C-alpha positions as CSV (number, residue, x, y, z in Angstrom):
1,M,-35.2,-21.0,64.0
2,K,-32.1,-19.2,65.0
3,I,-30.2,-22.6,64.2
4,K,-31.5,-22.6,61.1
5,Y,-30.5,-18.7,60.0
6,V,-27.3,-19.9,61.4
7,N,-26.5,-22.8,58.8
8,I,-28.1,-20.3,55.7
9,I,-25.1,-18.6,57.2
10,I,-22.6,-20.5,57.1
11,L,-23.4,-22.5,53.8
12,I,-23.2,-18.6,52.4
13,V,-20.1,-17.8,53.6
14,A,-19.1,-21.3,52.1
15,A,-20.3,-20.4,48.9
16,S,-18.0,-17.2,48.7
17,L,-14.7,-19.0,50.1
18,T,-15.2,-21.7,47.7
19,G,-15.7,-19.0,45.1
20,C,-12.8,-16.8,45.9
21,L,-10.7,-20.3,45.6
22,E,-12.1,-21.1,42.4
23,R,-11.1,-17.5,41.4
24,E,-7.3,-18.6,43.1
25,K,-6.9,-21.8,41.2
26,G,-6.2,-22.7,37.9
27,T,-3.2,-23.9,35.7
28,L,-1.9,-22.0,33.1
29,R,0.0,-23.2,29.7
30,I,0.7,-20.6,27.0
31,D,0.7,-22.4,23.8
32,S,1.4,-19.2,21.2
33,L,1.0,-15.8,20.4
34,S,0.1,-15.7,16.9
35,F,-0.8,-13.6,13.7
36,Y,-0.6,-14.2,9.8
37,G,2.5,-13.9,8.1
38,N,6.1,-12.9,8.9
39,E,6.6,-9.5,7.1
40,F,4.4,-7.0,7.6
41,F,4.4,-2.8,6.6
42,C,4.1,1.0,8.7
43,N,1.0,1.5,10.0
44,Q,-0.6,-1.7,8.9
45,K,-3.2,-3.4,11.5
46,I,-2.3,-7.0,12.8
47,K,-4.4,-9.0,14.0
48,M,-3.1,-11.3,17.3
49,W,-4.6,-14.0,19.3
50,M,-3.6,-15.6,22.4
51,C,-3.8,-19.8,22.2
52,V,-4.1,-21.0,26.0
53,E,-4.5,-24.0,27.7
54,S,-6.1,-23.6,31.4
55,D,-8.4,-26.0,33.4
56,N,-10.0,-22.8,34.7
57,L,-10.2,-20.9,31.1
58,Y,-12.8,-18.5,31.8
59,I,-11.2,-16.5,34.7
60,A,-8.0,-15.4,33.1
61,E,-7.1,-12.3,32.3
62,Y,-4.5,-10.9,29.1
63,D,-2.5,-7.8,29.4
64,W,-1.3,-7.0,26.3
65,G,2.0,-4.3,25.5
66,C,4.1,-3.4,22.6
67,E,7.6,-1.5,23.0
68,E,6.3,0.6,20.3
69,G,3.0,0.6,17.5
70,H,-0.3,0.4,19.6
71,F,-3.1,-1.7,19.9
72,T,-6.9,-0.3,18.6
73,E,-8.3,-3.7,20.3
74,K,-7.8,-5.9,23.2
75,L,-10.7,-8.1,23.5
76,Y,-9.4,-11.0,26.3
77,S,-7.1,-13.3,24.3
78,E,-7.5,-11.4,20.7
79,A,-6.1,-8.0,19.6
80,C,-5.2,-5.9,16.8
81,W,-1.8,-4.3,16.6
82,V,-1.2,-1.2,14.6
83,A,2.5,-1.2,13.3
84,P,5.0,2.1,14.0
85,N,5.4,3.9,10.8
86,K,9.0,3.1,10.7
87,P,10.1,-0.2,9.3
88,G,12.6,-2.0,12.4
89,Q,12.1,-5.3,14.6
90,Y,9.6,-4.7,17.4
91,K,8.5,-6.3,20.4
92,V,4.9,-7.1,21.2
93,W,3.9,-9.8,24.5
94,C,0.8,-10.9,26.1
95,K,0.6,-11.6,29.8
96,V,-1.8,-14.3,30.8
97,T,-2.6,-14.3,34.4
98,I,-4.9,-17.3,35.7
99,G,-5.6,-17.3,39.5
100,K,-2.1,-17.3,41.5
101,N,-0.4,-18.0,38.2
102,T,1.3,-15.8,35.8
103,E,3.0,-16.7,32.2
104,T,4.5,-13.8,29.5
105,R,4.2,-15.0,26.2
106,E,6.5,-12.6,23.1
107,R,7.1,-12.3,19.8
108,I,9.3,-10.3,17.5
109,V,7.4,-8.5,14.5
110,N,9.4,-7.5,11.1
111,V,7.9,-4.3,9.8
112,S,9.7,-4.2,6.7
113,H,8.8,-1.5,4.4
114,Y,6.8,1.3,4.6
115,F,4.0,-0.4,2.4
116,F,4.2,-3.1,-0.1
117,D,1.7,-5.7,-1.2
118,Y,2.4,-9.1,-2.9
119,F,-1.2,-10.2,-3.9
120,K,-1.1,-13.2,-1.9
121,S,-4.8,-12.1,-0.7
122,S,-7.4,-9.7,-0.8
123,S,-6.0,-6.8,-2.1
124,I,-5.5,-3.6,0.8
125,W,-6.2,-1.0,-2.9
126,T,-9.0,0.4,-3.6
127,L,-10.8,0.0,-7.2
128,S,-12.2,2.4,-8.9
129,T,-15.6,2.1,-10.9
130,G,-15.0,-0.6,-13.3
131,L,-11.7,-1.9,-12.9
132,E,-11.8,-5.7,-12.1
133,R,-8.5,-7.5,-10.4
134,V,-8.4,-11.2,-10.4
135,L,-5.6,-12.9,-8.0
136,K,-3.7,-15.4,-10.0
137,V,-0.2,-17.6,-10.2
138,D,1.7,-17.1,-13.1
139,D,4.0,-20.3,-14.4
140,D,6.8,-19.2,-12.5
141,G,4.4,-19.6,-9.0
142,N,4.6,-15.6,-8.3
143,N,1.3,-14.1,-7.4
144,Y,-0.1,-11.1,-9.2
145,G,-3.3,-9.0,-9.9
146,E,-4.9,-9.3,-13.2
147,L,-6.4,-5.7,-13.6
148,K,-9.0,-5.4,-16.6
149,M,-11.8,-2.6,-17.1
150,N,-15.5,-3.5,-17.1
151,S,-17.3,-0.3,-18.2
152,N,-18.8,1.1,-21.1
153,S,-18.7,4.7,-20.3
154,L,-15.0,4.7,-18.5
155,S,-11.8,4.4,-20.4
156,S,-9.7,4.2,-17.9
157,G,-9.7,3.0,-14.1
158,A,-7.2,3.1,-11.3
159,L,-6.3,1.7,-8.0
160,A,-5.0,3.5,-5.2
161,Y,-3.8,3.1,-1.9
162,S,-4.1,5.5,0.9
163,F,-1.8,5.7,3.1
164,G,-3.3,7.5,6.1
165,D,-0.3,9.3,7.8
166,P,0.2,13.0,8.3
167,N,4.2,12.3,8.8
168,L,4.6,10.1,5.7
169,K,7.1,12.7,3.8
170,I,9.2,13.0,0.9
171,P,11.9,11.2,0.5
172,F,9.4,8.4,-1.0
173,S,9.9,6.1,-3.6
174,C,7.4,3.6,-5.2
175,R,7.7,0.4,-7.4
176,A,5.6,-2.3,-9.3
177,T,5.8,-5.3,-11.5
178,I,3.6,-3.9,-14.2
179,G,3.0,-4.7,-17.9
180,H,0.3,-5.7,-20.3
181,L,-0.8,-8.9,-20.9
182,S,-3.1,-8.7,-24.1
183,N,-4.9,-5.8,-25.9
184,M,-2.5,-2.8,-25.2
185,P,-4.2,0.1,-27.5
186,T,-1.8,2.0,-29.6
187,D,-3.6,5.6,-29.5
188,F,-6.1,7.0,-26.8
189,V,-8.6,5.5,-26.2
190,T,-12.4,6.8,-26.5
191,V,-15.5,5.3,-24.3
192,G,-18.5,7.0,-25.2
193,S,-17.8,10.6,-24.0
194,S,-14.4,9.5,-22.1
195,I,-11.2,9.9,-23.4
196,S,-7.9,8.4,-22.0
197,A,-4.4,8.1,-23.3
198,N,-3.3,4.5,-23.6
199,A,-1.1,4.6,-20.9
200,I,0.1,3.1,-17.5
201,T,0.1,6.1,-14.8
202,Y,1.3,6.6,-11.9
203,T,0.3,9.6,-9.8
204,L,1.3,11.0,-6.0
205,S,-1.0,12.9,-4.5
206,L,0.5,15.2,-1.8
207,S,-0.9,18.1,0.7
208,R,0.5,21.1,2.0
209,D,2.8,21.5,5.3
210,P,0.7,22.1,7.8
211,N,2.9,24.9,9.1
212,L,2.8,26.5,6.1
213,L,-0.1,28.3,3.7
214,G,-0.2,29.1,0.2
215,L,1.2,27.6,-3.0
216,Y,2.4,23.6,-2.7
217,V,2.7,20.9,-4.9
218,S,-0.4,18.7,-4.8
219,Q,0.5,16.5,-7.1
220,I,3.3,14.2,-9.2
221,T,2.3,12.3,-12.1
222,F,4.7,9.7,-14.4
223,T,2.9,8.3,-17.1
224,W,4.1,6.2,-19.9
225,F,3.0,4.4,-23.2
226,P,4.6,1.0,-23.2
227,A,3.0,0.3,-26.7
228,G,3.7,3.4,-27.2
229,S,1.3,6.2,-29.0
230,E,0.8,7.4,-33.0
231,S,-0.5,10.5,-31.5
232,M,2.2,11.1,-29.2
233,P,4.6,14.2,-30.8
234,I,8.0,13.3,-32.0
235,D,10.8,13.1,-30.1
236,P,12.1,16.6,-29.4
237,V,15.7,15.2,-28.8
238,G,16.0,13.9,-32.0
239,S,15.4,10.2,-32.3
240,G,12.6,10.6,-34.8
241,E,10.4,8.4,-32.6
242,N,7.3,9.4,-30.6
243,C,7.4,10.2,-27.2
244,N,6.4,7.6,-24.9
245,G,7.0,9.2,-21.5
246,N,5.5,12.0,-19.6
247,F,6.1,14.0,-16.5
248,F,4.4,16.8,-15.0
249,F,3.3,17.9,-11.3
250,V,0.8,20.0,-10.3
251,Q,0.8,22.9,-8.5
252,S,-2.1,24.4,-5.9
253,G,-3.0,26.7,-2.6
254,S,-2.7,30.0,-4.2
255,G,-4.7,31.2,-7.6
256,P,-5.7,28.5,-10.0
257,T,-4.3,24.9,-9.7
258,S,-1.9,24.6,-12.7
259,V,0.6,22.4,-14.6
260,V,4.3,22.8,-13.8
261,E,7.2,21.0,-16.1
262,N,5.2,19.6,-18.4
263,V,7.8,17.4,-20.1
264,L,7.4,14.5,-23.4
265,F,10.2,12.4,-24.0
266,Y,11.5,9.0,-25.9
267,H,13.2,5.9,-24.2
268,P,13.7,2.8,-25.5
269,A,13.4,1.2,-21.8
270,L,9.5,2.7,-21.9
271,E,8.4,-0.2,-24.8
272,F,6.8,-3.1,-23.4
273,A,6.9,-6.3,-25.0
274,E,3.1,-8.2,-24.6
275,G,3.5,-11.0,-21.7
276,E,6.6,-9.5,-20.4
277,P,5.8,-7.0,-17.4
278,K,8.9,-4.6,-15.5
279,K,9.8,-3.5,-12.2
280,V,9.1,0.5,-12.8
281,A,10.3,2.7,-10.0
282,L,10.0,6.3,-9.3
283,N,11.7,7.5,-6.9
284,I,11.4,11.8,-4.8
285,S,15.3,12.0,-3.1
286,A,15.5,14.1,0.1
287,D,16.7,16.7,-1.9
288,Y,13.6,16.4,-4.0
289,I,15.5,15.0,-7.1
290,V,13.0,12.5,-9.5
291,T,14.3,9.4,-10.6
292,I,12.9,7.0,-13.0
293,Y,14.0,3.3,-13.4
294,M,12.3,0.9,-15.8
295,A,13.9,-2.6,-15.1
296,G,17.5,-1.5,-14.3
297,E,17.6,1.5,-16.5
298,K,17.3,5.1,-15.4
299,V,15.0,6.7,-18.3
300,Y,14.3,10.0,-16.6
301,E,15.8,12.3,-14.0
302,T,14.9,16.6,-13.4
303,D,15.4,18.9,-10.5
304,A,11.8,20.3,-11.2
305,L,10.9,20.1,-7.9
306,K,14.0,21.5,-6.1
307,T,13.8,24.3,-8.4
308,W,10.8,25.0,-7.9
309,R,10.7,25.2,-4.1
310,T,13.4,27.5,-4.6
311,D,11.9,29.3,-6.8
312,N,8.5,29.9,-4.4
313,S,10.6,30.3,-1.1
314,Y,8.9,27.0,0.5
315,A,10.6,25.5,3.0
316,G,8.3,22.9,4.1
317,A,7.9,19.4,3.9
318,F,5.8,17.8,0.7
319,H,3.2,15.1,2.5
320,V,2.2,12.1,0.5
321,N,-1.4,11.2,0.8
322,S,-1.7,8.3,-2.3
323,W,-0.3,6.3,-4.2
324,Q,-2.6,5.7,-7.4
325,I,-2.1,3.3,-10.9
326,T,-4.4,3.7,-13.6
327,V,-4.9,1.2,-16.7
328,P,-6.7,2.2,-19.9
329,N,-9.9,0.4,-21.0
330,G,-10.0,-0.4,-24.7
331,P,-11.6,1.6,-27.5
332,G,-15.3,1.8,-26.8
333,G,-15.1,-0.2,-23.8
334,T,-17.5,-3.1,-22.8
335,T,-20.2,-1.6,-25.2
336,N,-20.4,-4.9,-27.4
337,A,-19.2,-8.4,-28.1
338,T,-16.5,-7.0,-30.5
339,T,-15.3,-3.9,-28.2
340,A,-15.1,-5.8,-25.3
341,A,-13.1,-8.7,-26.7
342,L,-10.4,-5.9,-27.5
343,V,-10.1,-4.5,-23.7
344,P,-6.7,-4.6,-22.1
345,V,-5.7,-7.0,-19.5
346,F,-3.1,-6.0,-17.2
347,Y,-0.1,-7.7,-15.2
348,L,0.4,-5.9,-11.3
349,T,2.7,-7.4,-8.8
350,N,5.3,-6.5,-5.6
351,T,3.9,-3.3,-5.1
352,I,6.2,-1.0,-2.4
353,A,6.4,2.1,-1.3
354,D,9.4,3.5,1.0
355,N,10.2,6.4,3.0
356,S,13.9,5.8,3.9
357,G,15.7,7.7,1.2
358,I,15.9,3.9,-1.2
359,I,16.3,4.4,-4.6
360,Y,14.8,1.6,-6.5
361,T,16.1,0.7,-10.0
362,G,14.0,-2.0,-11.0
363,A,16.9,-4.2,-11.5
364,A,16.3,-8.3,-11.7
365,S,18.4,-8.5,-8.3
366,E,16.8,-5.8,-6.4
367,L,15.4,-6.6,-3.4
368,P,13.2,-7.2,-1.9
369,N,11.4,-9.4,-4.0
370,P,12.5,-10.9,-7.4
């Protein structure tokens, strides 16, 4: 009996030693550290994965690392890296260990701008009720989103991107290639009880500096009428044309919310031909000067934000929460076949935002992206 027990013990020890030896064995070759794309924006979540060859892969250990940014998930051979909130080139790596063998593979990730969307895949925008976006390619091979409303109760729709970064501050610039492909209304749009301007709008939502109390600027809005508008007042400067541009900002936080610096103006560059989109840029510089450009031409400039800060002794920062682009429905919306046929279709691509102080002009040669 003792001999039997001794044999069992020997077998257990042998099995244990075999297991230990197996855990120390294994070939290792890293094939690649991979991710989709070669250009990313600040705070973007980027899925990464390792391709490893081994005859003992089940014991592989993965150690992910980065010089900036951070990982939200590390699931063995896969990980999710969140880019830092400043453009630059950043190193990420993964060390793989199998038994006594260790190898490390690293990659440089290009974080080029604070935000961009070139409409090559599923959008990262949030679409309001009724607004539809279809990915398409134009005759020149450019990717774009085709936008239109599909609503019989709403007169406009918006797509918005929330930056989700409490540290995003002025300076801030945003630009998109945008225009109407068909059916742009020439007057205000009424759908049921909903009324909207026949215009395209950029809206920036802002929040108060967390170190301050009281009054702050909560919204900055630029609206233009690419096909004009019969209901807009005549240009006060004396061109004789109906105004086709509107800039205003909103203050909140002390008493009722109110509109500040509501300016109507006319500029010929705000007129868009059907099927000819333009690069439209809204810039707010570090000293709070606002400039608006259309296809390389400055159409508006104001120091109203700077003046507001002085008048209200506001020494804090302006924090940018989101960027929203609004487009109109057609008159009557999709109530019936006749009104549905009048719903306008819009072209949108190359949306980009930056907080480096760059001033986008929308000129044909302007980089990034033609």
